[in-house]
N, CA, C and O atoms as a GROMACS GRO file, in nm:
protein
  600
    1MET      N    1   1.186  -1.612  -1.645
    1MET     CA    2   1.179  -1.554  -1.512
    1MET      C    3   1.174  -1.401  -1.519
    1MET      O    4   1.117  -1.337  -1.431
    2TYR      N    5   1.232  -1.343  -1.624
    2TYR     CA    6   1.234  -1.197  -1.637
    2TYR      C    7   1.095  -1.138  -1.634
    2TYR      O    8   1.072  -1.036  -1.569
    3ARG      N    9   1.002  -1.202  -1.706
    3ARG     CA   10   0.865  -1.149  -1.712
    3ARG      C   11   0.800  -1.150  -1.571
    3ARG      O   12   0.737  -1.053  -1.530
    4ASN      N   13   0.818  -1.261  -1.499
    4ASN     CA   14   0.760  -1.268  -1.364
    4ASN      C   15   0.822  -1.165  -1.272
    4ASN      O   16   0.752  -1.105  -1.190
    5ASP      N   17   0.953  -1.143  -1.283
    5ASP     CA   18   1.019  -1.043  -1.202
    5ASP      C   19   0.967  -0.905  -1.234
    5ASP      O   20   0.940  -0.824  -1.145
    6ARG      N   21   0.952  -0.878  -1.364
    6ARG     CA   22   0.902  -0.747  -1.407
    6ARG      C   23   0.759  -0.724  -1.358
    6ARG      O   24   0.726  -0.616  -1.311
    7GLN      N   25   0.674  -0.824  -1.369
    7GLN     CA   26   0.536  -0.809  -1.326
    7GLN      C   27   0.525  -0.795  -1.175
    7GLN      O   28   0.439  -0.722  -1.125
    8ALA      N   29   0.610  -0.863  -1.102
    8ALA     CA   30   0.614  -0.847  -0.955
    8ALA      C   31   0.656  -0.705  -0.920
    8ALA      O   32   0.602  -0.644  -0.828
    9LYS      N   33   0.753  -0.651  -0.996
    9LYS     CA   34   0.799  -0.513  -0.972
    9LYS      C   35   0.687  -0.413  -1.005
    9LYS      O   36   0.671  -0.312  -0.936
   10ILE      N   37   0.610  -0.441  -1.110
   10ILE     CA   38   0.498  -0.353  -1.144
   10ILE      C   39   0.399  -0.347  -1.029
   10ILE      O   40   0.353  -0.239  -0.991
   11LEU      N   41   0.365  -0.463  -0.973
   11LEU     CA   42   0.270  -0.466  -0.860
   11LEU      C   43   0.327  -0.392  -0.739
   11LEU      O   44   0.254  -0.325  -0.666
   12GLU      N   45   0.458  -0.406  -0.718
   12GLU     CA   46   0.522  -0.334  -0.607
   12GLU      C   47   0.514  -0.183  -0.630
   12GLU      O   48   0.480  -0.108  -0.539
   13ILE      N   49   0.544  -0.139  -0.753
   13ILE     CA   50   0.546   0.005  -0.786
   13ILE      C   51   0.407   0.064  -0.768
   13ILE      O   52   0.393   0.169  -0.705
   14ILE      N   53   0.303  -0.002  -0.822
   14ILE     CA   54   0.170   0.059  -0.812
   14ILE      C   55   0.114   0.052  -0.672
   14ILE      O   56   0.018   0.123  -0.640
   15SER      N   57   0.171  -0.033  -0.587
   15SER     CA   58   0.124  -0.038  -0.448
   15SER      C   59   0.182   0.075  -0.364
   15SER      O   60   0.125   0.110  -0.260
   16ARG      N   61   0.295   0.133  -0.408
   16ARG     CA   62   0.357   0.239  -0.330
   16ARG      C   63   0.355   0.376  -0.396
   16ARG      O   64   0.386   0.476  -0.332
   17MET      N   65   0.318   0.381  -0.525
   17MET     CA   66   0.316   0.508  -0.597
   17MET      C   67   0.187   0.520  -0.679
   17MET      O   68   0.127   0.419  -0.717
   18GLU      N   69   0.146   0.643  -0.706
   18GLU     CA   70   0.032   0.665  -0.795
   18GLU      C   71   0.088   0.675  -0.936
   18GLU      O   72   0.153   0.773  -0.971
   19ILE      N   73   0.063   0.574  -1.016
   19ILE     CA   74   0.107   0.568  -1.154
   19ILE      C   75  -0.017   0.583  -1.241
   19ILE      O   76  -0.108   0.500  -1.237
   20GLU      N   77  -0.020   0.689  -1.319
   20GLU     CA   78  -0.139   0.721  -1.398
   20GLU      C   79  -0.132   0.668  -1.542
   20GLU      O   80  -0.234   0.634  -1.600
   21THR      N   81  -0.011   0.661  -1.599
   21THR     CA   82  -0.001   0.623  -1.740
   21THR      C   83   0.100   0.510  -1.760
   21THR      O   84   0.184   0.483  -1.673
   22GLN      N   85   0.091   0.446  -1.875
   22GLN     CA   86   0.187   0.343  -1.910
   22GLN      C   87   0.328   0.400  -1.923
   22GLN      O   88   0.426   0.334  -1.888
   23GLU      N   89   0.337   0.522  -1.973
   23GLU     CA   90   0.466   0.588  -1.985
   23GLU      C   91   0.531   0.609  -1.848
   23GLU      O   92   0.652   0.589  -1.833
   24GLU      N   93   0.453   0.650  -1.748
   24GLU     CA   94   0.508   0.664  -1.614
   24GLU      C   95   0.558   0.533  -1.559
   24GLU      O   96   0.662   0.528  -1.492
   25LEU      N   97   0.485   0.426  -1.587
   25LEU     CA   98   0.526   0.294  -1.542
   25LEU      C   99   0.653   0.250  -1.611
   25LEU      O  100   0.741   0.194  -1.547
   26CYS      N  101   0.664   0.276  -1.741
   26CYS     CA  102   0.787   0.249  -1.817
   26CYS      C  103   0.906   0.322  -1.753
   26CYS      O  104   1.012   0.262  -1.733
   27THR      N  105   0.889   0.447  -1.723
   27THR     CA  106   0.998   0.527  -1.663
   27THR      C  107   1.042   0.469  -1.532
   27THR      O  108   1.163   0.457  -1.509
   28GLU      N  109   0.947   0.433  -1.444
   28GLU     CA  110   0.981   0.376  -1.314
   28GLU      C  111   1.054   0.242  -1.328
   28GLU      O  112   1.152   0.216  -1.258
   29LEU      N  113   1.006   0.158  -1.420
   29LEU     CA  114   1.073   0.030  -1.441
   29LEU      C  115   1.213   0.048  -1.498
   29LEU      O  116   1.306  -0.021  -1.457
   30ASN      N  117   1.229   0.140  -1.591
   30ASN     CA  118   1.360   0.167  -1.649
   30ASN      C  119   1.458   0.218  -1.543
   30ASN      O  120   1.576   0.186  -1.547
   31LYS      N  121   1.406   0.298  -1.448
   31LYS     CA  122   1.492   0.347  -1.338
   31LYS      C  123   1.545   0.231  -1.254
   31LYS      O  124   1.651   0.240  -1.194
   32GLN      N  125   1.468   0.120  -1.251
   32GLN     CA  126   1.506   0.006  -1.170
   32GLN      C  127   1.566  -0.106  -1.254
   32GLN      O  128   1.560  -0.223  -1.218
   33ASN      N  129   1.625  -0.067  -1.366
   33ASN     CA  130   1.700  -0.156  -1.456
   33ASN      C  131   1.616  -0.262  -1.525
   33ASN      O  132   1.667  -0.370  -1.558
   34PHE      N  133   1.489  -0.233  -1.548
   34PHE     CA  134   1.405  -0.318  -1.634
   34PHE      C  135   1.391  -0.244  -1.765
   34PHE      O  136   1.321  -0.142  -1.772
   35ASN      N  137   1.454  -0.292  -1.869
   35ASN     CA  138   1.450  -0.226  -1.999
   35ASN      C  139   1.319  -0.265  -2.068
   35ASN      O  140   1.309  -0.374  -2.125
   36VAL      N  141   1.219  -0.176  -2.064
   36VAL     CA  142   1.088  -0.209  -2.117
   36VAL      C  143   1.038  -0.103  -2.214
   36VAL      O  144   1.084   0.011  -2.213
   37THR      N  145   0.945  -0.143  -2.298
   37THR     CA  146   0.878  -0.052  -2.388
   37THR      C  147   0.732  -0.038  -2.346
   37THR      O  148   0.682  -0.114  -2.263
   38GLN      N  149   0.664   0.059  -2.404
   38GLN     CA  150   0.523   0.079  -2.375
   38GLN      C  151   0.440  -0.044  -2.415
   38GLN      O  152   0.344  -0.078  -2.346
   39ALA      N  153   0.476  -0.110  -2.525
   39ALA     CA  154   0.404  -0.230  -2.570
   39ALA      C  155   0.416  -0.342  -2.466
   39ALA      O  156   0.319  -0.413  -2.440
   40THR      N  157   0.535  -0.358  -2.409
   40THR     CA  158   0.554  -0.460  -2.303
   40THR      C  159   0.466  -0.427  -2.181
   40THR      O  160   0.401  -0.515  -2.124
   41ILE      N  161   0.466  -0.301  -2.143
   41ILE     CA  162   0.385  -0.259  -2.030
   41ILE      C  163   0.236  -0.283  -2.056
   41ILE      O  164   0.163  -0.328  -1.968
   42SER      N  165   0.192  -0.254  -2.176
   42SER     CA  166   0.054  -0.276  -2.214
   42SER      C  167   0.015  -0.423  -2.197
   42SER      O  168  -0.092  -0.454  -2.144
   43ARG      N  169   0.101  -0.514  -2.241
   43ARG     CA  170   0.074  -0.658  -2.223
   43ARG      C  171   0.072  -0.696  -2.075
   43ARG      O  172  -0.014  -0.772  -2.030
   44ASP      N  173   0.168  -0.641  -1.999
   44ASP     CA  174   0.171  -0.671  -1.855
   44ASP      C  175   0.048  -0.623  -1.785
   44ASP      O  176  -0.004  -0.693  -1.698
   45ILE      N  177   0.000  -0.506  -1.819
   45ILE     CA  178  -0.122  -0.451  -1.758
   45ILE      C  179  -0.240  -0.547  -1.784
   45ILE      O  180  -0.320  -0.574  -1.694
   46LYS      N  181  -0.248  -0.596  -1.907
   46LYS     CA  182  -0.355  -0.690  -1.940
   46LYS      C  183  -0.338  -0.820  -1.864
   46LYS      O  184  -0.434  -0.872  -1.807
   47ASP      N  185  -0.217  -0.874  -1.862
   47ASP     CA  186  -0.190  -1.001  -1.789
   47ASP      C  187  -0.223  -0.991  -1.643
   47ASP      O  188  -0.279  -1.083  -1.584
   48LEU      N  189  -0.188  -0.876  -1.582
   48LEU     CA  190  -0.206  -0.856  -1.439
   48LEU      C  191  -0.349  -0.809  -1.403
   48LEU      O  192  -0.385  -0.796  -1.286
   49LYS      N  193  -0.428  -0.785  -1.508
   49LYS     CA  194  -0.565  -0.736  -1.488
   49LYS      C  195  -0.569  -0.608  -1.404
   49LYS      O  196  -0.650  -0.593  -1.313
   50LEU      N  197  -0.478  -0.517  -1.439
   50LEU     CA  198  -0.476  -0.387  -1.369
   50LEU      C  199  -0.592  -0.301  -1.421
   50LEU      O  200  -0.636  -0.317  -1.534
   51TYR      N  201  -0.638  -0.213  -1.338
   51TYR     CA  202  -0.747  -0.121  -1.374
   51TYR      C  203  -0.715   0.012  -1.309
   51TYR      O  204  -0.627   0.021  -1.224
   52LYS      N  205  -0.788   0.115  -1.349
   52LYS     CA  206  -0.765   0.248  -1.296
   52LYS      C  207  -0.872   0.286  -1.196
   52LYS      O  208  -0.990   0.256  -1.214
   53VAL      N  209  -0.828   0.351  -1.090
   53VAL     CA  210  -0.918   0.403  -0.987
   53VAL      C  211  -0.883   0.550  -0.966
   53VAL      O  212  -0.776   0.596  -1.009
   54ALA      N  213  -0.971   0.623  -0.902
   54ALA     CA  214  -0.941   0.762  -0.871
   54ALA      C  215  -0.822   0.769  -0.776
   54ALA      O  216  -0.814   0.695  -0.677
   55GLY      N  217  -0.731   0.859  -0.807
   55GLY     CA  218  -0.612   0.876  -0.724
   55GLY      C  219  -0.631   0.986  -0.620
   55GLY      O  220  -0.732   1.056  -0.620
   56THR      N  221  -0.534   0.998  -0.534
   56THR     CA  222  -0.536   1.104  -0.432
   56THR      C  223  -0.461   1.224  -0.485
   56THR      O  224  -0.509   1.338  -0.478
   57VAL      N  225  -0.343   1.198  -0.538
   57VAL     CA  226  -0.258   1.304  -0.591
   57VAL      C  227  -0.289   1.325  -0.739
   57VAL      O  228  -0.302   1.439  -0.784
   58LYS      N  229  -0.300   1.217  -0.814
   58LYS     CA  230  -0.326   1.225  -0.957
   58LYS      C  231  -0.472   1.192  -0.981
   58LYS      O  232  -0.539   1.137  -0.893
   59LYS      N  233  -0.522   1.225  -1.100
   59LYS     CA  234  -0.664   1.200  -1.132
   59LYS      C  235  -0.695   1.050  -1.122
   59LYS      O  236  -0.794   1.011  -1.060
   60TYR      N  237  -0.611   0.968  -1.184
   60TYR     CA  238  -0.631   0.822  -1.182
   60TYR      C  239  -0.499   0.754  -1.150
   60TYR      O  240  -0.392   0.814  -1.164
   61LYS      N  241  -0.506   0.628  -1.107
   61LYS     CA  242  -0.387   0.549  -1.083
   61LYS      C  243  -0.422   0.402  -1.108
   61LYS      O  244  -0.537   0.361  -1.099
   62TYR      N  245  -0.317   0.325  -1.138
   62TYR     CA  246  -0.336   0.182  -1.158
   62TYR      C  247  -0.354   0.113  -1.024
   62TYR      O  248  -0.293   0.150  -0.924
   63ALA      N  249  -0.439   0.011  -1.026
   63ALA     CA  250  -0.463  -0.074  -0.910
   63ALA      C  251  -0.474  -0.218  -0.957
   63ALA      O  252  -0.494  -0.244  -1.076
   64SER      N  253  -0.461  -0.311  -0.864
   64SER     CA  254  -0.465  -0.452  -0.900
   64SER      C  255  -0.578  -0.522  -0.825
   64SER      O  256  -0.600  -0.498  -0.706
   65LEU      N  257  -0.649  -0.607  -0.897
   65LEU     CA  258  -0.750  -0.691  -0.836
   65LEU      C  259  -0.682  -0.815  -0.782
   65LEU      O  260  -0.589  -0.865  -0.844
   66ALA      N  261  -0.727  -0.864  -0.671
   66ALA     CA  262  -0.668  -0.987  -0.614
   66ALA      C  263  -0.671  -1.099  -0.718
   66ALA      O  264  -0.770  -1.117  -0.789
   67ALA      N  265  -0.561  -1.172  -0.728
   67ALA     CA  266  -0.552  -1.279  -0.829
   67ALA      C  267  -0.652  -1.390  -0.803
   67ALA      O  268  -0.702  -1.450  -0.899
   68ASP      N  269  -0.683  -1.420  -0.678
   68ASP     CA  270  -0.776  -1.525  -0.644
   68ASP      C  271  -0.916  -1.473  -0.658
   68ASP      O  272  -0.956  -1.384  -0.583
   69LYS      N  273  -0.993  -1.526  -0.753
   69LYS     CA  274  -1.129  -1.476  -0.778
   69LYS      C  275  -1.225  -1.502  -0.662
   69LYS      O  276  -1.327  -1.435  -0.650
   70GLU      N  277  -1.192  -1.599  -0.577
   70GLU     CA  278  -1.280  -1.633  -0.468
   70GLU      C  279  -1.270  -1.536  -0.351
   70GLU      O  280  -1.367  -1.514  -0.278
   71SER      N  281  -1.154  -1.478  -0.334
   71SER     CA  282  -1.137  -1.388  -0.219
   71SER      C  283  -1.081  -1.253  -0.268
   71SER      O  284  -0.971  -1.246  -0.322
   72PHE      N  285  -1.157  -1.150  -0.247
   72PHE     CA  286  -1.117  -1.020  -0.289
   72PHE      C  287  -1.036  -0.953  -0.181
   72PHE      O  288  -1.057  -0.974  -0.062
   73SER      N  289  -0.944  -0.874  -0.225
   73SER     CA  290  -0.863  -0.802  -0.125
   73SER      C  291  -0.953  -0.706  -0.053
   73SER      O  292  -1.050  -0.657  -0.111
   74PRO      N  293  -0.924  -0.677   0.073
   74PRO     CA  294  -1.002  -0.582   0.147
   74PRO      C  295  -1.004  -0.446   0.076
   74PRO      O  296  -1.104  -0.374   0.082
   75ARG      N  297  -0.894  -0.412   0.010
   75ARG     CA  298  -0.886  -0.287  -0.062
   75ARG      C  299  -0.988  -0.282  -0.176
   75ARG      O  300  -1.056  -0.181  -0.194
   76MET      N  301  -0.998  -0.390  -0.254
   76MET     CA  302  -1.094  -0.395  -0.365
   76MET      C  303  -1.236  -0.386  -0.313
   76MET      O  304  -1.318  -0.313  -0.369
   77LEU      N  305  -1.265  -0.457  -0.210
   77LEU     CA  306  -1.401  -0.450  -0.150
   77LEU      C  307  -1.433  -0.308  -0.102
   77LEU      O  308  -1.544  -0.258  -0.120
   78ASN      N  309  -1.333  -0.244  -0.039
   78ASN     CA  310  -1.354  -0.106   0.006
   78ASN      C  311  -1.375  -0.011  -0.109
   78ASN      O  312  -1.460   0.077  -0.101
   79ILE      N  313  -1.298  -0.028  -0.216
   79ILE     CA  314  -1.315   0.058  -0.334
   79ILE      C  315  -1.457   0.042  -0.387
   79ILE      O  316  -1.524   0.142  -0.414
   80PHE      N  317  -1.504  -0.081  -0.403
   80PHE     CA  318  -1.639  -0.104  -0.455
   80PHE      C  319  -1.742  -0.045  -0.359
   80PHE      O  320  -1.835   0.024  -0.402
   81ARG      N  321  -1.727  -0.070  -0.230
   81ARG     CA  322  -1.820  -0.021  -0.130
   81ARG      C  323  -1.826   0.132  -0.130
   81ARG      O  324  -1.933   0.191  -0.120
   82GLU      N  325  -1.711   0.196  -0.141
   82GLU     CA  326  -1.703   0.342  -0.132
   82GLU      C  327  -1.750   0.412  -0.260
   82GLU      O  328  -1.798   0.525  -0.254
   83CYS      N  329  -1.737   0.346  -0.376
   83CYS     CA  330  -1.770   0.416  -0.501
   83CYS      C  331  -1.916   0.397  -0.542
   83CYS      O  332  -1.967   0.475  -0.622
   84VAL      N  333  -1.985   0.295  -0.489
   84VAL     CA  334  -2.123   0.269  -0.530
   84VAL      C  335  -2.218   0.357  -0.449
   84VAL      O  336  -2.213   0.361  -0.326
   85LYS      N  337  -2.306   0.428  -0.524
   85LYS     CA  338  -2.407   0.512  -0.461
   85LYS      C  339  -2.540   0.439  -0.444
   85LYS      O  340  -2.606   0.451  -0.340
   86SER      N  341  -2.580   0.363  -0.546
   86SER     CA  342  -2.707   0.292  -0.538
   86SER      C  343  -2.710   0.174  -0.634
   86SER      O  344  -2.635   0.170  -0.732
   87ILE      N  345  -2.798   0.078  -0.605
   87ILE     CA  346  -2.821  -0.037  -0.689
   87ILE      C  347  -2.971  -0.057  -0.701
   87ILE      O  348  -3.039  -0.078  -0.601
   88ASP      N  349  -3.023  -0.050  -0.823
   88ASP     CA  350  -3.166  -0.068  -0.848
   88ASP      C  351  -3.183  -0.163  -0.966
   88ASP      O  352  -3.090  -0.182  -1.044
   89TYR      N  353  -3.303  -0.223  -0.979
   89TYR     CA  354  -3.323  -0.315  -1.089
   89TYR      C  355  -3.466  -0.310  -1.141
   89TYR      O  356  -3.558  -0.267  -1.072
   90ALA      N  357  -3.480  -0.356  -1.264
   90ALA     CA  358  -3.610  -0.375  -1.328
   90ALA      C  359  -3.593  -0.489  -1.428
   90ALA      O  360  -3.496  -0.492  -1.503
   91ASN      N  361  -3.686  -0.580  -1.430
   91ASN     CA  362  -3.681  -0.696  -1.518
   91ASN      C  363  -3.545  -0.766  -1.500
   91ASN      O  364  -3.511  -0.805  -1.388
   92ASN      N  365  -3.468  -0.783  -1.606
   92ASN     CA  366  -3.339  -0.853  -1.593
   92ASN      C  367  -3.220  -0.756  -1.596
   92ASN      O  368  -3.108  -0.796  -1.626
   93LEU      N  369  -3.244  -0.629  -1.566
   93LEU     CA  370  -3.141  -0.528  -1.571
   93LEU      C  371  -3.117  -0.467  -1.434
   93LEU      O  372  -3.211  -0.434  -1.361
   94ILE      N  373  -2.990  -0.454  -1.400
   94ILE     CA  374  -2.952  -0.390  -1.273
   94ILE      C  375  -2.870  -0.265  -1.309
   94ILE      O  376  -2.780  -0.270  -1.393
   95ILE      N  377  -2.904  -0.155  -1.245
   95ILE     CA  378  -2.829  -0.031  -1.264
   95ILE      C  379  -2.751  -0.001  -1.136
   95ILE      O  380  -2.809   0.015  -1.029
   96VAL      N  381  -2.620   0.007  -1.150
   96VAL     CA  382  -2.532   0.040  -1.036
   96VAL      C  383  -2.481   0.182  -1.062
   96VAL      O  384  -2.408   0.206  -1.157
   97LYS      N  385  -2.520   0.275  -0.975
   97LYS     CA  386  -2.473   0.414  -0.984
   97LYS      C  387  -2.352   0.430  -0.897
   97LYS      O  388  -2.352   0.389  -0.781
   98THR      N  389  -2.247   0.492  -0.952
   98THR     CA  390  -2.122   0.514  -0.880
   98THR      C  391  -2.085   0.663  -0.879
   98THR      O  392  -2.147   0.745  -0.946
   99MET      N  393  -1.985   0.693  -0.801
   99MET     CA  394  -1.928   0.826  -0.805
   99MET      C  395  -1.863   0.845  -0.942
   99MET      O  396  -1.821   0.748  -1.005
  100SER      N  397  -1.855   0.967  -0.986
  100SER     CA  398  -1.797   1.000  -1.116
  100SER      C  399  -1.659   0.938  -1.133
  100SER      O  400  -1.573   0.948  -1.046
  101GLY      N  401  -1.640   0.873  -1.248
  101GLY     CA  402  -1.511   0.813  -1.280
  101GLY      C  403  -1.491   0.673  -1.230
  101GLY      O  404  -1.389   0.611  -1.260
  102ASN      N  405  -1.586   0.620  -1.154
  102ASN     CA  406  -1.569   0.487  -1.092
  102ASN      C  407  -1.653   0.377  -1.155
  102ASN      O  408  -1.652   0.263  -1.107
  103GLY      N  409  -1.725   0.408  -1.260
  103GLY     CA  410  -1.805   0.305  -1.330
  103GLY      C  411  -1.720   0.188  -1.379
  103GLY      O  412  -1.757   0.073  -1.356
  104PRO      N  413  -1.607   0.215  -1.447
  104PRO     CA  414  -1.525   0.104  -1.494
  104PRO      C  415  -1.471   0.016  -1.382
  104PRO      O  416  -1.462  -0.106  -1.397
  105THR      N  417  -1.436   0.076  -1.270
  105THR     CA  418  -1.385   0.000  -1.156
  105THR      C  419  -1.493  -0.091  -1.098
  105THR      O  420  -1.467  -0.208  -1.068
  106ALA      N  421  -1.614  -0.037  -1.083
  106ALA     CA  422  -1.726  -0.117  -1.034
  106ALA      C  423  -1.758  -0.228  -1.134
  106ALA      O  424  -1.788  -0.341  -1.094
  107GLY      N  425  -1.753  -0.197  -1.263
  107GLY     CA  426  -1.779  -0.296  -1.366
  107GLY      C  427  -1.679  -0.410  -1.359
  107GLY      O  428  -1.716  -0.526  -1.372
  108MET      N  429  -1.551  -0.377  -1.340
  108MET     CA  430  -1.448  -0.480  -1.331
  108MET      C  431  -1.473  -0.569  -1.208
  108MET      O  432  -1.457  -0.691  -1.216
  109PHE      N  433  -1.511  -0.509  -1.098
  109PHE     CA  434  -1.540  -0.587  -0.978
  109PHE      C  435  -1.654  -0.684  -1.007
  109PHE      O  436  -1.645  -0.802  -0.974
  110ILE      N  437  -1.761  -0.634  -1.068
  110ILE     CA  438  -1.879  -0.718  -1.099
  110ILE      C  439  -1.839  -0.829  -1.194
  110ILE      O  440  -1.878  -0.944  -1.173
  111ASP      N  441  -1.762  -0.798  -1.298
  111ASP     CA  442  -1.717  -0.902  -1.390
  111ASP      C  443  -1.634  -1.008  -1.319
  111ASP      O  444  -1.645  -1.127  -1.350
  112SER      N  445  -1.553  -0.966  -1.226
  112SER     CA  446  -1.464  -1.059  -1.156
  112SER      C  447  -1.540  -1.157  -1.065
  112SER      O  448  -1.486  -1.260  -1.024
  113LEU      N  449  -1.664  -1.124  -1.034
  113LEU     CA  450  -1.746  -1.215  -0.952
  113LEU      C  451  -1.775  -1.345  -1.025
  113LEU      O  452  -1.798  -1.449  -0.962
  114GLN      N  453  -1.774  -1.340  -1.158
  114GLN     CA  454  -1.801  -1.455  -1.244
  114GLN      C  455  -1.928  -1.531  -1.203
  114GLN      O  456  -1.930  -1.654  -1.197
  115SER      N  457  -2.032  -1.454  -1.175
  115SER     CA  458  -2.162  -1.513  -1.138
  115SER      C  459  -2.223  -1.576  -1.262
  115SER      O  460  -2.225  -1.514  -1.368
  116LYS      N  461  -2.272  -1.696  -1.249
  116LYS     CA  462  -2.335  -1.765  -1.363
  116LYS      C  463  -2.464  -1.695  -1.407
  116LYS      O  464  -2.510  -1.714  -1.519
  117ASN      N  465  -2.521  -1.614  -1.318
  117ASN     CA  466  -2.646  -1.544  -1.354
  117ASN      C  467  -2.623  -1.407  -1.420
  117ASN      O  468  -2.717  -1.345  -1.470
  118ILE      N  469  -2.500  -1.360  -1.420
  118ILE     CA  470  -2.468  -1.234  -1.484
  118ILE      C  471  -2.417  -1.262  -1.625
  118ILE      O  472  -2.312  -1.324  -1.644
  119LEU      N  473  -2.493  -1.216  -1.725
  119LEU     CA  474  -2.453  -1.237  -1.863
  119LEU      C  475  -2.340  -1.142  -1.901
  119LEU      O  476  -2.256  -1.177  -1.984
  120GLY      N  477  -2.336  -1.024  -1.842
  120GLY     CA  478  -2.232  -0.927  -1.867
  120GLY      C  479  -2.272  -0.794  -1.812
  120GLY      O  480  -2.382  -0.776  -1.760
  121CYS      N  481  -2.180  -0.698  -1.824
  121CYS     CA  482  -2.210  -0.561  -1.781
  121CYS      C  483  -2.139  -0.463  -1.870
  121CYS      O  484  -2.036  -0.493  -1.932
  122VAL      N  485  -2.196  -0.344  -1.876
  122VAL     CA  486  -2.142  -0.233  -1.953
  122VAL      C  487  -2.122  -0.117  -1.857
  122VAL      O  488  -2.215  -0.076  -1.787
  123ALA      N  489  -1.999  -0.065  -1.855
  123ALA     CA  490  -1.969   0.040  -1.759
  123ALA      C  491  -1.947   0.174  -1.830
  123ALA      O  492  -1.877   0.182  -1.931
  124GLY      N  493  -2.008   0.277  -1.776
  124GLY     CA  494  -1.984   0.413  -1.821
  124GLY      C  495  -1.906   0.486  -1.713
  124GLY      O  496  -1.849   0.423  -1.624
  125ASP      N  497  -1.904   0.616  -1.718
  125ASP     CA  498  -1.830   0.696  -1.622
  125ASP      C  499  -1.881   0.678  -1.480
  125ASP      O  500  -1.803   0.663  -1.387
  126ASP      N  501  -2.014   0.681  -1.463
  126ASP     CA  502  -2.069   0.674  -1.328
  126ASP      C  503  -2.188   0.575  -1.318
  126ASP      O  504  -2.266   0.580  -1.224
  127THR      N  505  -2.199   0.486  -1.415
  127THR     CA  506  -2.310   0.390  -1.417
  127THR      C  507  -2.262   0.257  -1.473
  127THR      O  508  -2.182   0.254  -1.566
  128VAL      N  509  -2.312   0.148  -1.416
  128VAL     CA  510  -2.286   0.016  -1.470
  128VAL      C  511  -2.422  -0.049  -1.497
  128VAL      O  512  -2.508  -0.050  -1.409
  129LEU      N  513  -2.440  -0.101  -1.617
  129LEU     CA  514  -2.559  -0.175  -1.654
  129LEU      C  515  -2.522  -0.324  -1.645
  129LEU      O  516  -2.435  -0.371  -1.718
  130VAL      N  517  -2.588  -0.396  -1.557
  130VAL     CA  518  -2.563  -0.538  -1.539
  130VAL      C  519  -2.682  -0.615  -1.601
  130VAL      O  520  -2.798  -0.587  -1.569
  131ILE      N  521  -2.651  -0.710  -1.687
  131ILE     CA  522  -2.755  -0.786  -1.755
  131ILE      C  523  -2.759  -0.925  -1.693
  131ILE      O  524  -2.661  -0.999  -1.695
  132VAL      N  525  -2.875  -0.959  -1.637
  132VAL     CA  526  -2.895  -1.086  -1.567
  132VAL      C  527  -2.966  -1.182  -1.662
  132VAL      O  528  -3.040  -1.140  -1.750
  133ASP      N  529  -2.943  -1.312  -1.642
  133ASP     CA  530  -2.994  -1.415  -1.734
  133ASP      C  531  -3.146  -1.432  -1.730
  133ASP      O  532  -3.202  -1.501  -1.816
  134GLY      N  533  -3.213  -1.374  -1.634
  134GLY     CA  534  -3.360  -1.385  -1.632
  134GLY      C  535  -3.419  -1.299  -1.524
  134GLY      O  536  -3.353  -1.271  -1.423
  135ASN      N  537  -3.543  -1.255  -1.543
  135ASN     CA  538  -3.612  -1.170  -1.446
  135ASN      C  539  -3.615  -1.235  -1.308
  135ASN      O  540  -3.603  -1.167  -1.207
  136GLU      N  541  -3.632  -1.367  -1.304
  136GLU     CA  542  -3.645  -1.438  -1.176
  136GLU      C  543  -3.516  -1.434  -1.095
  136GLU      O  544  -3.521  -1.447  -0.972
  137ASN      N  545  -3.400  -1.416  -1.159
  137ASN     CA  546  -3.272  -1.413  -1.089
  137ASN      C  547  -3.225  -1.276  -1.050
  137ASN      O  548  -3.131  -1.261  -0.972
  138THR      N  549  -3.291  -1.174  -1.105
  138THR     CA  550  -3.245  -1.037  -1.082
  138THR      C  551  -3.246  -0.996  -0.935
  138THR      O  552  -3.148  -0.937  -0.890
  139PRO      N  553  -3.353  -1.023  -0.858
  139PRO     CA  554  -3.350  -0.982  -0.717
  139PRO      C  555  -3.233  -1.045  -0.640
  139PRO      O  556  -3.171  -0.979  -0.557
  140ALA      N  557  -3.202  -1.172  -0.668
  140ALA     CA  558  -3.090  -1.238  -0.597
  140ALA      C  559  -2.956  -1.176  -0.633
  140ALA      O  560  -2.871  -1.155  -0.546
  141VAL      N  561  -2.937  -1.147  -0.762
  141VAL     CA  562  -2.810  -1.086  -0.806
  141VAL      C  563  -2.797  -0.945  -0.748
  141VAL      O  564  -2.690  -0.906  -0.702
  142ALA      N  565  -2.907  -0.868  -0.751
  142ALA     CA  566  -2.902  -0.733  -0.692
  142ALA      C  567  -2.873  -0.743  -0.542
  142ALA      O  568  -2.796  -0.664  -0.487
  143GLY      N  569  -2.934  -0.840  -0.477
  143GLY     CA  570  -2.908  -0.861  -0.333
  143GLY      C  571  -2.764  -0.895  -0.306
  143GLY      O  572  -2.705  -0.846  -0.209
  144MET      N  573  -2.706  -0.978  -0.390
  144MET     CA  574  -2.565  -1.014  -0.376
  144MET      C  575  -2.476  -0.889  -0.388
  144MET      O  576  -2.384  -0.869  -0.309
  145LEU      N  577  -2.505  -0.806  -0.491
  145LEU     CA  578  -2.425  -0.686  -0.511
  145LEU      C  579  -2.442  -0.590  -0.394
  145LEU      O  580  -2.345  -0.529  -0.349
  146LYS      N  581  -2.567  -0.576  -0.344
  146LYS     CA  582  -2.592  -0.488  -0.229
  146LYS      C  583  -2.516  -0.538  -0.106
  146LYS      O  584  -2.473  -0.458  -0.022
  147GLY      N  585  -2.502  -0.670  -0.096
  147GLY     CA  586  -2.427  -0.729   0.016
  147GLY      C  587  -2.282  -0.684   0.022
  147GLY      O  588  -2.222  -0.678   0.129
  148TYR      N  589  -2.226  -0.652  -0.095
  148TYR     CA  590  -2.086  -0.605  -0.097
  148TYR      C  591  -2.074  -0.461  -0.053
  148TYR      O  592  -1.965  -0.417  -0.017
  149ILE      N  593  -2.184  -0.384  -0.055
  149ILE     CA  594  -2.173  -0.244  -0.016
  149ILE      C  595  -2.230  -0.216   0.123
  149ILE      O  596  -2.222  -0.103   0.171
  150SER      N  597  -2.286  -0.317   0.187
  150SER     CA  598  -2.343  -0.290   0.320
  150SER      C  599  -2.248  -0.332   0.430
  150SER      O  600  -2.279  -0.317   0.548
   0.00000   0.00000   0.00000
């Protein structure tokens, strides 16, 4: 039960504070009587599928994707909608342009869609390359992605 309590506390902390590093998260948890190490936090971040987004006060902060893959939190949809500048495609490749620093966040959102037509994606600082399983499916996948930003 300790692990579940700790992970619930992590989600609570990142929902109310901008936490930029694993060390900051360790400090906050230790303040609340959770004796943790950076290695434990690293595993929890992976288990919880946390990712970093641009912060308001700090450069980046941890955020959480909704656990249910079928329904995205309004916050995650807003983040994707607000960070994407354009979506274009050629052949079986889709290029998603984002604001600087938001490529990984957009890539995580696209990965979480678990579309059978998306073979994978590669995210850079402000660009995501989405690889589709065939030229004939690319317009539909691009249309689906555009639907999330309109």
